[in-house]
C-alpha positions, -999 to +999 in steps of 0.1 A: +210-506-179+201-469-181+168-478-197+159-501-168+167-474-143+144-449-162+116-475-163+119-482-125+122-445-116+092-434-137+071-463-123+080-455-087+073-418-092+038-426-105+030-448-075+043-422-051+023-395-069-009-415-066-003-421-029+005-385-021-023-370-042-048-395-026-039-381+009-052-348-002-080-359-026-092-394-031-109-383-063-078-369-079-057-399-066-083-422-081-082-403-113-045-406-117-045-443-107-073-450-132-054-436-161-038-464-181-004-449-175+013-483-168-003-498-199+007-469-220+043-470-207+044-508-212+033-505-248+059-477-254+087-497-238+077-528-257+078-509-290+111-492-282+126-526-272+112-547-300+099-524-328+072-551-332+038-536-337+021-570-336+034-576-301+022-541-291-013-548-306-015-581-289-005-565-255-032-539-261-060-564-267-049-585-238-049-555-215-085-547-226-098-582-217-078-583-185-090-549-172-125-563-170-119-588-141-099-562-122-130-541-119-146-568-097-122-558-070-132-521-072-169-530-069-167-556-041-141-539-019-159-506-011-192-525-007-177-548+019-161-518+037-195-501+037-210-533+052-185-529+081-164-559+071-129-555+085-104-539+061-081-570+058-111-594+053-126-570+027-093-568+009-087-606+009-123-614-002-122-588-029-088-600-041-101-636-042-132-625-062-109-606-086-086-636-090-116-659-097-128-634-123-094-634-139-095-672-141-129-671-157-121-644-182-089-662-192-107-694-198-135-676-217-111-655-238-090-685-247-120-705-256-133-677-278-098-671-291-099-634-280-063-635-265-031-651-276 
């Protein structure tokens, strides 16, 4: 139970830190948010919980392939905002494009046997 509390606390602190830092500097907030902190923590927790390096390696390669479609959101969202599309519409459209990209990469990665 203590380990879960630690996981939740650390995760929440990172989210709050990104939010607070972004209020002062969007660059440094973006820098912190772009670090693979969650991925690194997940790999550490997975290893601590299972001691299975094969699972950690599999998680790592899956993260690599699934980061790619998430980048679609970060390309489309600011572009739509600059085009004066309403925030909510921009967010929804960018999210839809990202989800479509996830679907495509999952199909492609499975077809090419890149992920498990």
